[in-house]
Steps between C-alpha positions, in 0.01 A plus 500: 500500500328823609155342515355835609606663174191407293191407705313194377171516694186516289669371182388246242697184435674644193582824680652301783722317251607827337587651837693192607696504174567872543638436849731235355634746244559760771678246719726396209583864424590581860705185530694577178573851618611378844725232350688753289482805723870513589595453133262777399649746746850410386406571137336830591800613705740403216292711266511793743879490516523483120288815481716672760813412300340671198534832690138618509403851624592567863161456660427185306841351580451566868153339491632193318776451755247539779271232351796264454607544860153474655398191301818331619457600861126441531456225242310262729263777608440599138435139388236458772334821391514388134316178589233684694453773239488248213232299681292816540550600136399156371201500733389835363547393138306178543231665703445751219500225237260254669127582467340657806827559681619845606860616499645522853542856623872456575595387152694752292330648200629347184323722251411864467132453586379806694804690381382829639502353852858374487799704610698635201821330623311169526368539145852557370621194687220282359590612149870445563439150634284423197778605263754287685261203501465517121866391470423195714180423311685507167775271629257239638239526227549139377424343842260769616257476204379140559468565871293810429266310269441217752442750780242673281316173459527425870364840600222494241619784276394531137853599405825544682792739476812516716356796694224262627754242629520517879854356485637739238845654564344838594334343807826340615698824442236698686536264795880533485483879513223481761733293720759779478234749612384272779850466640540880501867471407547808279189656340717753321658222294179321391490652150860394426421148630207470260699626203788261575286188465588290195383147405852350488580648845187384679305187579487254206128461424523229232494207750213666695278553197573151370408356838174698526407407144570132571275516809212639296559247225500213750176631644343473151481873425515537119727746326209686339125537544258337259391754241172675588355763263346794680343815361694810586323752713610776263576499134786736570663302781871428448577149376717419802254637747736769625505867431819644348570688819496179702765325293850491645763734365730351233800316636793740534283810496688783657385664822326827431730798541445685825390856452558807711129578468360157575329609822366824347332361188120552514273201505429368153805665342826322425824623647635570154197713414536700820873546441429619146246748637763628744753549223245686291439740789868583493485569130614152397237433231458133427481566126829619370384487139165668551309182430200416710520258787239347729411741779502237770851396411431131552546386144849373561836566666681827459759472227760712332267542203224630724725778632693575183872539441701765691584824316845453330600863560429473868681166525805655331494791744479258795790297357720809497403586856580146612840507326589822677385365836702181444815691419466745790646405841240388754339778700516490876240619744575804708340572838196726468449421132137489384431145375233624257770674301621155393182446293633581152182367338294777652764758406507391136121529463535847344764400246394533139586134435237401756240767425498403131476128570168312467260507789577140589872572542439815699269301728769235545747767611251647744402159642861394557583838651234436761645158569845647564345773715387216722848345496664826604242553777540147648645539849630144507749558214817685607563827317824375345310204352226725367760690303642181354161346412389835363757469226285223352219743405595545134579133413188385691295757310634357176418147618148606596449655155628189325274277713227696675404196706734665749186660652289185485722206588738448786689255273629781274885454517578871550234528771629190678854641500379830649297315763790273592760779522268715709411211729865407550606859568288500816760267652787740442609715795664837422767433764616206286631748245530480125752215516232268634446204260128569470554865412767408246280232342195728466709779353673267252162353395363846430811594308466185285147608405614851409786382281362181344123544455370598158181317414548140623302443822685173569781711644275582797421132545868404490597774749211397724621140503857603581385733777269238647788252508708757685219546755459124538869450576495786747190351663671161530789660685266691732295186562813312609556767764140507611459122533706449820317785674165367378581152632594640838178703520300198388646304792411786730144510373467123548628538854257781584211300353598196703512707819154637421360151452657374821356797692155388387570137595629588846214746561243239399664236723508728803135602453402135478627427858228433751451709810573196719840442338647840408848547361760553769608869482872440437420310178328798334817705424678181394230388254441843351868579459753217492282210394324725250839536327564127516167416328546778241851380420369149455243631253760690293816290526556135423795464736531132606672610822183656640148368566256492214191720497279213615750407775517861618120519534487158673773610744299812582195288578701267722659800677164655579362166623812430708463816705136438588422333838521118502250362751518125419782250506437418134554864401819516702636184338414636156684822582811308600481310171471802272746731675829368344382535136326832571815646662708378205267672251495819711880514509530433126259782418657749740850412373382570144393856591812542716311588818765459767632660813328594822140537360506143374651368821230679707223358281645148521521514884140624521383221268689231695350624824148487354554143368651381832209631699254348253659157540537504881186680612148362482345846502588845372786665700442823694557809291811711562335839520804711404613277213142448387432874463822551305424214261140620461617850402747355252231274354258789462764707323576211263128460414469875444791494255346202319164680470670819372686303232180335385302826504764680292461240226125453512344834566706751302270743314564561128436803280553594136876526549508138620297398195744684274798330665329162453467567126871565443679257270862416444685738268324825595711810553461750782636831624584425865580722798685287752502547876802732487326718241718363219315496167565199275337336198441133566345203335284236668730210421343219701180425695488221751236231447285626787576867415636579847830610345549727200862535385600825328831554320652729242538395137814302566359305796689703762385731780240245609245573770199298615162616625189310595179562310362697797817711509469570127142614559621726779763652263228562243285659766780738603597583141840333537431260214375600154419253223644582158267436209665240278237446234647553150545875475360544147179324601473716807549812288233391253264416785548849642447666163191286447358591841555869428319465168209327667474772764502771230222323312300457821540873577 
């Protein structure tokens, strides 16, 4: 199988045997995967639904549902892609392992060699796949280890580890994810697909590894190489031949926390060191106790001890302020009110309790004040919501002083709650009023913080979980309303795509006609209009009452042939033989598209006349000048319309606005000016597979409207569509503060 995978020319006898055995192993692997492909997809889809039932965050839940739906709908297509991608991956692994062979250019990178040349997103994906694969490697260690040792002997390695095994789980998982990419089903959901993969919900690899090991054993490949003592090239070389940096991360190691300054950290400096430097510029010294610390900041993670304990007097003062805010009735925004007046952290900077606090605590107040300045200036958050979220300033300041990782980690519970509340508030429309469930839930969550928080940060985590569950349930309800509209638009997209394909088929067929046997003029409007719809419907629908796609194309061929002159008796006899079935297929197709009335009767009479003359006459009949000119004009008009449809699809110019529209993903929020100059805030709730239809709705799934990608680009071009920034607001604030600091230093 796949003899071209590993060339054998110019090889020795032993090399030929190794290559032949390698092909056998590849064949067995592909066969095992193909045999269990349906079972694998069923397990993966069951896992996805279990994750959806666990009520994940909104975006993740939507991605998981999308993967479940697409793997069910396009399972056969995905399985074919999996087979092809796996063959390429195995080819690349074996080509790299066998002496003198080079890795094929189309094989995905499996390691971080040449890291500086790889896209950052691709690096993160490689690392993520590696972490997922470690779970599989641990599960199959018992059957994987003997296979790895025998493969090491087969490939002539001094020692073997799992990472050198071309059939290790990582390679199979990489092919699985590569098949998803190759099918282009939903690139936005790739990360959630990778993270959902679990050994018990995937292909069982025990039988595969046992079979591969048995094949090697039967071929006489020993389980370990005969001991050969070699002098090390360096007295300081590691015993296992690998540098510490090349060893895999420990099983279960957590993913590094994403930082707001990741993209800004200078080369050679860690993100934590750069973040510490930023905090020091704001007066947040990294040494709360006056003890020395390494200047580069890379000695270890930032901890509470590194920053010191918050000043008790200041914490008491903040507790009193919070108690007063919790007991006071909620403030309401008034038209014309300056949002910056809501920043109580900046106003309290001159209070004695703050001025007498240690430098670290004063810096924390200043830093958080700048963060809330950004919140109050964000145009995407309605003013009423800014007032509500602004009430969190004092408890969030206390939380940031208890755990100052607030500025360094997006996993800080108080920071996550602020981010989530601010992100959700974008979906609230002022016209919904204060009785709207989202408004009520955000306000009640803030009130819970004001009344219940003292010094236990788990309160923020509990409230975040409750609020996320509320958002998930709301999203489920909205999704139920969006789904019927999305299905209808999907059918419309499929229909338009079918029409476009049929236009190309008909155009190609007409152009292929010879000059000696041109198409009769009256057939041009029929083929480019009515029969175009018949063929397109056959492509999209599976209605047994109408001709199939192949039948529709065959009927078109017979129809064209039947109207051409018949100069021999054999041709006339053949025409008489094919007419009954051809007419039956024509009527079935035209009935399916409901083309009736006088136009159909006129076409039928003209076709019958043409066939009658073809059967009776031995030469072409004289041309009816008047009728011929009319049919010629109608045929020319039909061809012009066909060419215009093709040109509109093929030769449309694109600009930066088109590129921006092509980058939009499901879940983004926009400020939209509709055709009647009505201003609304809408979410991109669904994107059709071919991106010809983008469905926008409000938070609840109502007020839906659909635009094509080109129409969205036009709205961007005219300023009638504005994207709302939905990155976590605290990270955006810190990025802005950081950029300002960098500019000041540069100046």
